[in-house]
KELO-939591 format. One record per residue: x, y, z of N, C-alpha, C in turn; residue in one letter. Coordinates in steps of 0.02 Angstrom, whole numbers, padded with zeros to 5 digits, always signed. Example, Ala and Ser with C-alpha at 12.3 -4.5 7.8 and 13.67 -1.06 7.14 Angstrom:
+00660-00284+00390+00615-00225+00390+00660-00165+00390A;+00642-00112+00354+00684-00053+00357+00645+00002+00394S;
// end
This chain:
-00002+00833+00802+00054+00856+00762+00078+00799+00719M;+00088+00813+00655+00118+00764+00610+00191+00781+00600Q;+00229+00727+00589+00300+00732+00575+00314+00700+00508Y;+00364+00724+00474+00383+00694+00410+00457+00679+00409I;+00475+00632+00365+00544+00614+00353+00548+00586+00283S;+00608+00576+00259+00618+00550+00191+00661+00488+00194Y;+00651+00445+00143+00689+00383+00138+00706+00373+00064Y;+00769+00359+00050+00791+00346-00018+00788+00271-00031A;+00736+00250-00067+00729+00178-00082+00760+00163-00150S;+00772+00100-00164+00798+00082-00231+00749+00098-00287P;+00685+00110-00271+00635+00125-00322+00618+00200-00324L;+00651+00239-00284+00638+00311-00283+00627+00337-00212G;+00628+00402-00206+00621+00433-00140+00551+00423-00112D;+00549+00413-00047+00486+00404-00010+00479+00459+00041L;+00417+00482+00049+00399+00528+00103+00361+00489+00155L;+00383+00494+00218+00350+00461+00273+00316+00515+00315L;+00258+00498+00342+00222+00543+00387+00198+00502+00447A;+00197+00533+00505+00175+00499+00565+00147+00549+00615A;+00108+00522+00661+00086+00561+00718+00102+00521+00781D;+00074+00539+00837+00091+00504+00899+00063+00433+00903S;+00018+00415+00857-00013+00349+00857+00025+00300+00811I;+00044+00323+00752+00078+00278+00705+00093+00312+00639G;+00118+00273+00592+00132+00297+00525+00067+00315+00491L;+00062+00375+00465+00001+00399+00433+00007+00402+00357T;+00068+00399+00332+00078+00402+00260+00146+00378+00239G;+00149+00350+00180+00212+00330+00149+00199+00332+00074L;+00230+00380+00040+00217+00392-00030+00282+00395-00070W;+00279+00367-00131+00333+00378-00179+00327+00449-00205F;+00383+00483-00214+00382+00551-00241+00344+00551-00307A;+00296+00596-00312+00258+00605-00373+00201+00557-00385G;+00189+00511-00339+00135+00463-00350+00066+00496-00346Q;+00017+00462-00372-00052+00485-00368-00071+00490-00294K;-00108+00541-00276-00129+00554-00207-00070+00568-00160Y;-00015+00593-00188+00045+00606-00148+00029+00652-00089Y;+00047+00630-00030+00040+00669+00032-00032+00692+00046A;-00080+00654+00022-00151+00672+00027-00174+00683+00100R;-00152+00641+00145-00175+00646+00215-00128+00688+00259S;-00081+00722+00228-00032+00761+00266-00062+00826+00290L;-00054+00840+00353-00077+00903+00382-00036+00962+00355D;-00068+01020+00350-00033+01080+00329+00021+01098+00381A;+00004+01085+00444+00052+01098+00498+00088+01032+00514E;+00152+01031+00500+00192+00971+00511+00265+00992+00524R;+00303+00945+00549+00373+00960+00564+00417+00904+00537E;+00470+00924+00502+00518+00873+00480+00563+00858+00540E;+00557+00796+00564+00593+00777+00625+00600+00701+00626K;+00659+00679+00646+00670+00607+00653+00643+00585+00721E;+00591+00546+00720+00560+00519+00781+00573+00444+00783I;+00567+00412+00841+00580+00339+00846+00538+00297+00797P;+00477+00318+00783+00436+00281+00736+00467+00281+00666L;+00497+00336+00645+00530+00337+00580+00590+00291+00579F;+00627+00288+00634+00684+00242+00639+00659+00170+00629E;+00603+00153+00661+00574+00087+00654+00551+00074+00582M;+00516+00122+00553+00490+00114+00485+00548+00108+00435A;+00600+00148+00444+00657+00145+00398+00695+00079+00406K;+00698+00053+00467+00728-00013+00478+00688-00067+00442G;+00621-00061+00446+00576-00108+00411+00590-00103+00336W;+00594-00042+00309+00606-00033+00238+00675-00059+00217L;+00725-00049+00259+00792-00076+00244+00789-00152+00235D;+00756-00186+00281+00749-00259+00277+00710-00277+00214I;+00654-00243+00203+00611-00258+00146+00649-00250+00080Y;+00683-00194+00071+00718-00182+00008+00781-00224+00001F;+00801-00259+00053+00856-00307+00046+00830-00374+00021S;+00764-00378+00010+00734-00439-00017+00711-00489+00035G;+00705-00466+00097+00683-00510+00151+00617-00484+00180R;+00579-00530+00209+00516-00511+00241+00532-00485+00312K;+00514-00423+00327+00525-00398+00395+00486-00440+00446P;+00516-00451+00504+00485-00494+00555+00453-00453+00611D;+00437-00391+00596+00402-00349+00645+00356-00302+00607F;+00309-00274+00644+00262-00227+00613+00275-00157+00640T;+00256-00109+00600+00262-00038+00618+00191-00014+00636V;+00183+00023+00691+00116+00049+00707+00090+00094+00651P;+00027+00084+00633-00005+00122+00580-00064+00161+00607L;-00078+00218+00576-00137+00258+00593-00171+00278+00528H;-00226+00243+00513-00262+00255+00451-00307+00315+00455F;-00309+00353+00400-00357+00408+00392-00398+00393+00329F;-00461+00380+00338-00505+00365+00282-00573+00346+00307G;-00617+00329+00262-00685+00309+00280-00682+00240+00314T;-00736+00221+00346-00740+00155+00378-00728+00100+00325A;-00758+00109+00267-00749+00059+00213-00676+00056+00191F;-00644+00113+00181-00574+00113+00161-00531+00079+00214Q;-00543+00094+00277-00503+00063+00330-00513-00013+00331R;-00574-00037+00318-00586-00109+00314-00544-00140+00259E;-00544-00108+00201-00505-00133+00144-00431-00132+00161V;-00406-00078+00191-00335-00074+00207-00314-00126+00258W;-00359-00142+00304-00344-00195+00353-00338-00262+00318E;-00380-00274+00268-00375-00335+00229-00309-00337+00191I;-00288-00280+00163-00224-00278+00128-00167-00301+00173L;-00170-00283+00236-00118-00301+00283-00114-00377+00296C;-00166-00413+00276-00166-00486+00286-00141-00525+00225T;-00129-00491+00170-00104-00525+00110-00031-00544+00124I;-00015-00608+00123+00053-00629+00141+00106-00602+00093P;+00164-00590+00120+00224-00570+00083+00234-00620+00026Y;+00246-00593-00034+00260-00636-00091+00199-00667-00124G;+00139-00648-00102+00078-00675-00131+00034-00618-00156Q;-00016-00635-00195-00061-00584-00221-00133-00603-00204T;-00176-00553-00208-00249-00563-00202-00280-00520-00256A;-00342-00534-00271-00377-00495-00323-00424-00445-00290T;-00442-00395-00328-00491-00346-00304-00557-00381-00288Y;-00575-00431-00328-00636-00469-00316-00633-00508-00251G;-00576-00536-00234-00568-00573-00171-00576-00526-00112E;-00549-00467-00117-00555-00418-00063-00628-00397-00056I;-00662-00385-00112-00733-00367-00110-00774-00423-00078A;-00758-00485-00094-00794-00541-00064-00785-00544+00012K;-00724-00531+00035-00711-00530+00108-00752-00476+00142Q;-00755-00417+00111-00794-00362+00140-00868-00381+00141I;-00893-00410+00086-00964-00430+00083-00980-00480+00138A;-00938-00529+00148-00950-00578+00201-00950-00545+00269I;-00901-00502+00280-00896-00467+00345-00957-00425+00359K;-00985-00393+00307-01042-00349+00316-01110-00385+00308R;-01108-00449+00292-01169-00487+00283-01205-00473+00218G;-01168-00452+00167-01197-00439+00101-01187-00499+00056F;-01230-00506+00006-01222-00561-00042-01167-00545-00093S;-01154-00481-00103-01105-00461-00155-01077-00392-00137H;-01017-00380-00160-00985-00314-00153-00947-00301-00217M;-00948-00241-00240-00916-00221-00302-00840-00224-00297S;-00809-00259-00344-00735-00260-00347-00709-00190-00362A;-00748-00150-00400-00727-00082-00415-00726-00039-00352Q;-00775-00049-00308-00776-00012-00244-00714-00030-00203A;-00699-00094-00200-00640-00116-00163-00577-00086-00197A;-00576-00085-00263-00519-00057-00299-00510+00017-00285G;-00565+00054-00279-00561+00125-00263-00529+00136-00195G;-00547+00093-00147-00517+00100-00080-00444+00079-00081A;-00428+00026-00117-00358+00004-00123-00316+00060-00152V;-00343+00093-00203-00306+00147-00236-00294+00208-00193G;-00333+00215-00141-00324+00273-00096-00285+00257-00033R;-00256+00198-00032-00212+00179+00023-00154+00230+00026N;-00146+00262+00083-00095+00313+00091-00031+00289+00122G;-00026+00224+00136+00034+00197+00168+00062+00142+00123I;+00094+00164+00070+00122+00116+00021+00170+00067+00054S;+00177+00011+00023+00224-00043+00040+00206-00077+00106I;+00203-00040+00162+00186-00072+00225+00113-00096+00225L;+00070-00060+00193+00002-00084+00180+00004-00104+00106V;+00014-00168+00093+00037-00192+00027-00015-00192-00029P;-00036-00134-00049-00084-00129-00105-00052-00153-00170C;+00015-00156-00173+00049-00181-00233+00036-00256-00243H;+00010-00290-00193-00004-00362-00198-00074-00376-00226R;-00111-00324-00244-00178-00333-00270-00176-00328-00346V;-00205-00378-00379-00205-00382-00452-00276-00393-00477V;-00285-00383-00541-00349-00396-00572-00364-00471-00574G;-00427-00489-00577-00448-00559-00579-00416-00595-00639T;-00405-00558-00693-00375-00587-00753-00299-00589-00750D;-00270-00568-00695-00197-00566-00687-00165-00501-00708G;-00206-00451-00723-00178-00387-00745-00150-00347-00686S;-00093-00316-00698-00062-00272-00650-00089-00202-00662L;-00138-00182-00624-00169-00117-00634-00175-00081-00567T;-00186-00017-00572-00208+00022-00515-00159+00036-00459G;-00095+00042-00472-00048+00059-00419-00030+00133-00423Y;-00044+00169-00369-00033+00242-00369+00039+00261-00382A;+00085+00217-00362+00157+00230-00373+00180+00214-00444G;+00136+00183-00483+00153+00165-00552+00161+00090-00560G;+00140+00066-00618+00141-00007-00631+00212-00035-00628I;+00261+00002-00650+00330-00023-00648+00352-00035-00576A;+00333+00009-00531+00351+00000-00460+00313-00060-00430K;+00250-00067-00450+00210-00125-00426+00245-00190-00447K;+00263-00194-00510+00297-00254-00535+00364-00265-00499A;+00401-00211-00487+00466-00217-00453+00457-00241-00381A;+00405-00217-00346+00393-00238-00277+00374-00312-00275L;+00333-00334-00322+00315-00405-00325+00376-00448-00341L;+00418-00425-00385+00479-00461-00402+00526-00464-00342A;+00531-00410-00305+00573-00408-00245+00550-00460-00194L;+00484-00469-00189+00455-00519-00143+00456-00590-00172E;+00482-00596-00234+00484-00660-00268+00414-00691-00275K;+00365-00648-00287+00297-00671-00298+00294-00708-00365A;+00249-00756-00370+00239-00792-00433+00204-00745-00481D;+00240-00718-00529+00212-00669-00575+00205-00696-00646T;+00215-00761-00655+00215-00789-00723+00148-00777-00759H;+00092-00775-00723+00027-00765-00755+00004-00692-00754A;+00045-00648-00727+00026-00577-00723+00050-00540-00784L;+00014-00487-00802+00033-00448-00861+00012-00375-00852F;+00045-00332-00889+00027-00261-00891-00020-00252-00951V;-00080-00228-00938-00127-00218-00994-00101-00164-01042P;-00121-00171-01104-00099-00124-01156-00135-00056-01149K;-00197-00058-01126-00234+00004-01116-00283-00005-01059K;-00307+00051-01032-00354+00048-00977-00350+00111-00935G;-00398+00120-00893-00401+00180-00852-00360+00174-00789T;-00342+00113-00769-00306+00103-00706-00231+00094-00716A;-00205+00120-00770-00133+00114-00782-00100+00173-00748L;
// end
């Protein structure tokens, strides 16, 4: 059984989803892939996990790094889960590139190379926004691309974390805007 709840963040309303294992989803209202992993059968109910997740979000949106983790339950391919686990290792206030993530996967799998686009596809399908910090992933050239919640929210989250954004930019055109 999945449960849902809502959270009013400074950047817009969030939908949270969870099961007995952990948080299964966290989406900005209207974002790309909104509620993609949500079961048709679900119940709106405040469970202890939501209290924990909302406490984490309260700390995060106050501009501080939360000092605890929320249990997560990923739904995706083995490759997507590998990428999402790497996302969880990107430190608060820092960024990584799609290419760096691809390189980590290649090393882990014993490959000489891995496509940054493949890694980007998995990053883009992350269903647990903010807690699995896909907003910390940028293009090798410093471009802010590919955030399902929107580039403005990505930039706002990085600013909230006081990430060094002086070399980052929003591209004028592209498919990942």
